[in-house]
C-alpha positions in Angstrom: -3.6 -7.1 -146.9 -3.3 -6.3 -150.6 -5.4 -3.4 -151.7 -6.8 -5.3 -154.7 -6.7 -8.8 -156.1 -3.4 -9.7 -157.7 -3.2 -13.1 -159.3 -1.1 -15.7 -157.4 1.3 -16.2 -160.2 2.2 -12.5 -160.2 2.8 -12.5 -156.5 5.0 -15.7 -156.7 7.0 -13.9 -159.4 7.9 -11.3 -156.9 8.4 -13.6 -153.8 12.0 -12.3 -153.4 11.0 -8.7 -154.0 10.1 -7.8 -150.5 10.1 -4.0 -151.2 7.4 -4.2 -153.9 5.4 -6.7 -151.8 5.6 -4.5 -148.7 4.0 -1.7 -150.7 1.3 -3.9 -152.2 0.5 -5.7 -149.0 0.3 -2.7 -146.8 1.0 0.7 -148.3 0.3 2.5 -145.0 2.9 0.4 -143.2 5.4 0.8 -146.0 5.0 4.6 -146.0 5.3 4.7 -142.2 8.6 2.8 -142.5 9.9 5.1 -145.2 9.0 8.1 -142.9 10.7 6.6 -139.9 13.9 5.6 -141.7 15.1 7.5 -144.7 16.7 4.9 -146.9 17.3 6.3 -150.4 19.0 3.1 -151.6 15.9 1.1 -150.7 13.8 3.5 -152.7 16.1 3.3 -155.7 16.1 -0.5 -155.7 12.3 -0.4 -155.5 12.2 1.9 -158.5 14.5 -0.4 -160.5 12.3 -3.3 -159.7 9.1 -1.7 -160.7 10.7 -0.2 -163.8 11.6 -3.7 -164.9 8.1 -4.9 -164.2 6.7 -1.9 -166.2 9.1 -2.6 -169.1 7.9 -6.2 -169.3 4.3 -5.2 -169.3 4.7 -2.4 -171.8 6.7 -4.7 -174.1 4.1 -7.5 -173.9 1.4 -5.0 -175.0 3.6 -3.6 -177.8 4.3 -7.2 -179.0 0.6 -8.0 -179.5 1.0 -7.2 -183.2 3.8 -9.6 -183.6 7.2 -10.5 -182.0 10.4 -9.1 -183.2 13.6 -9.6 -181.1 15.2 -6.2 -181.8 11.9 -4.3 -181.4 11.2 -6.1 -178.2 14.6 -5.4 -176.8 14.2 -1.7 -177.7 10.8 -1.6 -176.1 12.1 -3.1 -172.9 15.0 -0.7 -172.7 13.0 2.4 -173.6 10.1 1.6 -171.2 12.6 0.9 -168.4 14.4 4.2 -168.9 11.2 6.2 -169.4 9.8 5.1 -166.0 13.0 5.9 -164.2 13.2 9.4 -165.7 9.5 9.9 -165.1 9.8 9.1 -161.4 12.9 11.3 -161.0 11.2 14.3 -162.6 7.8 13.9 -160.9 9.6 13.5 -157.6 11.1 16.9 -158.1 7.7 18.4 -159.1 6.2 16.9 -155.9 9.0 18.4 -153.8 8.6 21.9 -155.3 4.8 21.8 -154.8 5.1 20.5 -151.3 7.7 23.0 -150.1 5.9 25.9 -151.7 2.8 24.8 -149.7 4.5 24.5 -146.4 5.5 20.9 -146.4 8.6 19.7 -144.5 11.1 17.6 -146.3 13.2 17.4 -149.5 13.7 15.4 -152.6 13.7 12.1 -150.8 10.0 12.5 -149.8 8.9 13.3 -153.3 10.9 10.6 -154.9 9.6 8.0 -152.4 6.0 9.1 -152.8 6.0 8.7 -156.6 8.0 5.5 -156.5 5.6 3.9 -154.1 2.6 5.2 -156.1 4.1 3.7 -159.3 4.3 0.2 -157.8 0.6 -0.8 -158.3 0.7 0.8 -161.7 3.6 -1.2 -162.8 2.3 -4.5 -161.5 -1.2 -3.7 -162.8 0.2 -3.0 -166.2 1.9 -6.4 -166.3 -1.4 -8.1 -165.3 -3.2 -6.1 -168.0 -0.6 -7.1 -170.6 -1.1 -10.8 -169.7 -4.9 -10.4 -169.7 -4.9 -8.9 -173.2 -3.7 -12.2 -174.5 -6.8 -14.0 -173.2 -9.2 -14.6 -176.1 -12.6 -12.8 -176.2 -12.8 -11.5 -172.6 -9.2 -10.3 -172.3 -9.9 -6.7 -173.1 -12.8 -6.5 -170.6 -10.8 -8.1 -167.9 -7.9 -5.7 -168.5 -10.3 -2.7 -168.2 -11.6 -4.0 -164.9 -8.1 -4.3 -163.6 -7.2 -0.7 -164.7 -9.8 0.9 -162.3 -8.4 -0.5 -159.0 -4.9 -0.1 -160.3 -5.4 3.7 -160.7 -7.3 4.0 -157.5 -4.5 2.3 -155.6 -1.8 4.4 -157.2 -3.5 7.7 -156.5 -4.4 6.8 -152.9 -0.8 5.7 -152.2 0.5 9.0 -153.7 -1.9 11.1 -151.6 -1.1 9.2 -148.4 2.7 9.2 -149.0 2.7 13.0 -149.7 0.6 13.7 -146.6 2.7 11.5 -144.3 6.2 12.1 -145.7 5.8 15.9 -146.0 3.9 16.1 -142.7 1.0 18.1 -144.2 -2.7 18.1 -143.5 -5.2 16.4 -145.8 -6.2 19.5 -147.8 -2.6 20.5 -148.5 -1.7 17.0 -149.5 -4.7 17.0 -151.9 -3.5 20.3 -153.4 0.1 19.0 -153.8 -1.2 15.9 -155.6 -3.5 17.9 -157.8 -0.7 20.3 -158.8 1.5 17.4 -159.6 -1.1 15.7 -161.8 -1.8 19.0 -163.5 1.8 19.5 -164.3 2.3 16.0 -165.6 -0.8 16.2 -167.8 0.1 19.6 -169.2 3.6 18.4 -169.9 2.4 15.3 -171.8 0.0 17.4 -173.8 2.7 19.9 -174.6 5.2 17.2 -175.6 2.6 15.4 -177.7 1.7 18.7 -179.5 5.4 19.4 -180.1 6.0 15.9 -181.6 3.0 16.2 -183.8 4.1 19.6 -185.1 7.6 18.3 -185.7 6.2 15.4 -187.8 4.4 17.9 -190.0 7.7 19.5 -191.1 
């Protein structure tokens, strides 16, 4: 069963994308399958799929101010690349945190955990992007979608870390907390650096 309500037209768009659908329909079963059979290629394909979904969603949001073919193509490419790099780096952060706290595994577990967690975020972003084009109530509907989207992503990340690294609940919570802290601090530091660079 899907964790939260996805519009039918979004699901039909991904009817051939069984990997994404497996995660959305039953995250627990998908994580258990990844734990039972280590398939890096499957995870990479899943990441490519959700990166494409994320890129479309991000580009639709960016295009609200007006469509420009070159700008849209650039937005698609940059969004696609950013998500892949983000997943690769965060997977490494998860691995370091997990191993330091006694987890059992390697990069595959961290990479899989963040990829699965990004799936509802990417699909949710696409839904939000489409809702933003709805007159009057679009912004409110998009906000309502954001809450379950984030809840689904965080819970999948927590569950994946716990199961894949074979840790207890508290250790998994600490790993996820450390990961989020590192990501937030990195974004703040990067933003501050870019603002400072623009001043010169």
